[in-house]
Structures are given as structure tokens and as C-alpha cells.
VEXDREN-2710 file (C-alpha; in Angstrom, 1 decimal):
% VEXDREN-2710
k/r/px/py/pz
1/MET/30.9/-2.8/-4.5
2/ARG/33.1/-5.9/-4.3
3/ALA/30.3/-8.0/-2.6
4/LEU/28.3/-7.9/-5.9
5/ASN/31.1/-9.1/-8.1
6/GLU/30.3/-12.2/-10.2
7/ASP/33.7/-13.7/-9.5
8/PRO/33.7/-15.3/-6.1
9/ALA/37.5/-14.7/-5.7
10/MET/36.9/-10.9/-6.0
11/ARG/34.2/-10.9/-3.3
12/PRO/35.1/-10.2/0.4
13/GLN/36.2/-13.5/2.0
14/THR/35.5/-12.6/5.6
15/ILE/32.8/-10.8/7.5
16/ARG/35.4/-8.2/8.6
17/GLU/36.2/-7.4/4.9
18/PHE/32.6/-7.1/4.1
19/ARG/31.9/-4.8/7.1
20/ASP/34.9/-2.6/6.1
21/ALA/33.5/-2.3/2.6
22/VAL/30.1/-1.4/3.8
23/GLN/31.5/1.2/6.2
24/ALA/33.5/2.8/3.4
25/VAL/30.4/3.1/1.3
26/ARG/28.5/4.6/4.2
27/GLU/31.2/7.2/4.7
28/ARG/31.0/8.3/1.1
29/VAL/27.2/8.8/1.2
30/ASP/25.8/12.2/2.0
31/PRO/23.8/12.0/5.3
32/SER/21.3/14.5/4.0
33/LEU/20.2/12.1/1.3
34/ILE/19.5/9.4/3.9
35/ALA/17.5/11.9/6.0
36/ASN/15.4/13.0/3.0
37/ARG/14.7/9.4/2.1
38/THR/13.6/8.7/5.7
39/ASP/11.2/11.7/5.7
40/TRP/9.8/10.6/2.3
41/HIS/9.4/7.0/3.6
42/HIS/7.5/8.2/6.7
43/GLN/5.1/10.3/4.6
44/ASN/4.7/7.6/2.1
45/ARG/3.8/5.0/4.8
46/TRP/0.9/7.1/6.0
47/ARG/-0.3/7.6/2.4
48/ARG/-0.2/3.8/1.9
49/ARG/-2.2/3.2/5.1
50/PHE/-4.8/5.7/4.0
51/GLU/-5.1/4.1/0.6
52/MET/-5.5/0.6/2.2
53/ALA/-8.2/1.9/4.6
54/LEU/-10.0/3.6/1.7
55/ALA/-9.8/0.4/-0.4
56/LEU/-11.2/-1.7/2.5
57/ALA/-14.0/0.8/3.1
58/VAL/-15.0/0.6/-0.6
59/ALA/-14.8/-3.2/-0.6
60/VAL/-17.1/-3.4/2.5
61/LEU/-19.6/-0.9/1.0
62/LEU/-19.6/-2.8/-2.3
63/GLY/-20.2/-6.1/-0.5
64/MET/-23.1/-4.6/1.5
65/MET/-24.7/-3.2/-1.7
66/ILE/-24.4/-6.5/-3.5
67/ALA/-25.9/-8.3/-0.5
68/TRP/-28.8/-5.9/-0.3
69/TYR/-29.7/-6.0/-3.9
70/THR/-29.4/-9.8/-4.2
71/ARG/-31.3/-10.5/-1.0
72/PRO/-34.7/-11.3/-2.7
73/VAL/-33.0/-13.7/-5.2
74/LEU/-31.1/-15.5/-2.4
75/GLU/-34.2/-15.7/-0.2
76/LYS/-36.1/-17.3/-3.1
77/MET/-33.3/-19.7/-3.8
78/PHE/-32.9/-20.9/-0.2
79/GLU/-36.5/-20.7/1.1
80/THR/-37.7/-23.8/2.9
81/PRO/-40.8/-25.4/1.6
82/LYS/-43.9/-24.9/3.8
83/PRO/-45.1/-28.1/5.5
84/ALA/-48.2/-29.6/4.0
85/ALA/-51.3/-29.1/6.0
86/LEU/-52.4/-32.1/8.2
87/PHE/-56.0/-31.7/7.2
88/PRO/-56.7/-30.5/3.7
89/ALA/-59.0/-27.5/3.4
90/GLY/-62.6/-28.5/3.3
91/ALA/-62.0/-31.9/4.8
92/GLU/-63.9/-32.8/7.9
93/HIS/-62.1/-34.1/10.9
END
């Protein structure tokens, strides 16, 4: 196609020339190839959505498992100290 030529002088100089070149290419292409590609793209789109949903579910499940198993360690790390008793045991008040 002329629009991809490295030499700027060989490229279409106006939008109309570019449009005519694109139209000529479109007329040479078999429409059944475009239809087949569209069907494949539609099927592939749903497959990609399923893969993304599955990956998200696995990530959430993995995060929940990590949170569950590290809970005791995190509780120990972030536990607040117990306040000291106002009156020590055995002291009279």
C-alpha cells in the first residue's frame, strides 16, 4: 500500500487519495475472510472474559487463604498491650 511507503513523495498527498487507496484494498479482500475473523474475534472475546474472571477468582481465593493462615501471626504482631492494673495483686486498698 502506498501509505506505508518510506518515501514521503510516494505516499498519498490528500485524504481523498488515501480514501481511494483504502477502498481499492477493501474491494480486493474476500468478504468471507472478514466474516470469519469477526466470528473468531467474538468467540475469543468471551474466552478472554472467562479467563480474566477465573484469574480474579483464583487471586481472591489465594488472598483469603493467605489472610486466614497468617492471622495468628498478624494478631500477635499488632496486639495492644494490656493496661497495667491500678492496684497490684495482693496490695490492700
